C-alpha positions in Angstrom: -8.2 -170.1 -201.5 -10.0 -172.9 -199.6 -9.4 -176.4 -198.2 -11.5 -179.4 -198.9 -11.5 -182.5 -196.7 -11.8 -185.6 -198.9 -13.1 -188.5 -196.9 -13.9 -191.0 -199.6 -11.9 -192.9 -202.2 -12.5 -192.3 -205.9 -12.8 -189.3 -208.2 -14.2 -186.0 -206.9 -15.1 -182.9 -208.9 -15.0 -179.4 -207.3 -16.3 -176.4 -209.2 -16.3 -172.6 -208.6 -19.3 -170.6 -209.7 -20.0 -167.0 -210.0 -23.6 -166.1 -208.8 -25.1 -163.5 -211.0 -28.8 -163.0 -210.7 -30.7 -164.9 -212.1 -28.1 -167.5 -213.2 -24.9 -169.1 -212.1 -21.8 -169.1 -214.3 -19.1 -171.8 -214.1 -15.7 -170.2 -213.5 -13.3 -173.1 -213.0 -13.2 -176.8 -211.8 -10.9 -179.4 -210.4 -10.9 -183.2 -210.5 -9.2 -185.0 -207.6 -8.6 -188.7 -207.3 -8.2 -190.1 -203.8 -6.9 -193.5 -202.9 -4.1 -195.7 -201.6 -0.6 -195.8 -203.1 0.0 -199.0 -204.9 1.8 -201.9 -203.1 4.9 -203.4 -204.5 3.9 -206.3 -206.8 4.4 -209.7 -205.4 4.7 -213.2 -206.9 5.8 -211.9 -210.3 5.8 -214.7 -212.9 6.6 -214.4 -216.7 6.3 -217.1 -219.4 7.7 -216.7 -222.9 6.6 -219.0 -225.8 9.9 -219.9 -227.7 12.8 -217.6 -228.2 11.0 -215.0 -230.3 7.7 -215.0 -228.4 6.4 -212.1 -226.3 6.5 -212.7 -222.6 3.2 -212.9 -220.6 3.5 -211.8 -217.0 1.3 -212.0 -214.0 1.6 -210.7 -210.4 -0.4 -210.0 -207.2 -1.1 -206.2 -207.2 -1.8 -206.0 -203.5 -4.5 -203.8 -202.0 -7.0 -201.9 -204.0 -5.8 -198.4 -204.8 -9.1 -196.8 -205.9 -7.1 -194.7 -208.4 -5.9 -195.3 -211.9 -2.8 -197.4 -211.6 -0.4 -198.5 -214.4 2.2 -201.3 -213.9 5.3 -201.7 -216.1 7.5 -204.8 -216.2 11.1 -203.9 -216.9 
């Protein structure tokens, strides 16, 4: 086992290779996403066109997370 210190936001790929002369063979890999947890949405506003229309919502997401983030309105 080993420990990697991740000092930058975004996606990082780590690989393990076996060195066999004269070539290297890929053994395994790992993708790690580093970032901020999402803030709680603020200023949520929804508008619906008529009684049968689909609502359209907007909100302030807060700080940048640097990772893939999905928001769901319930």
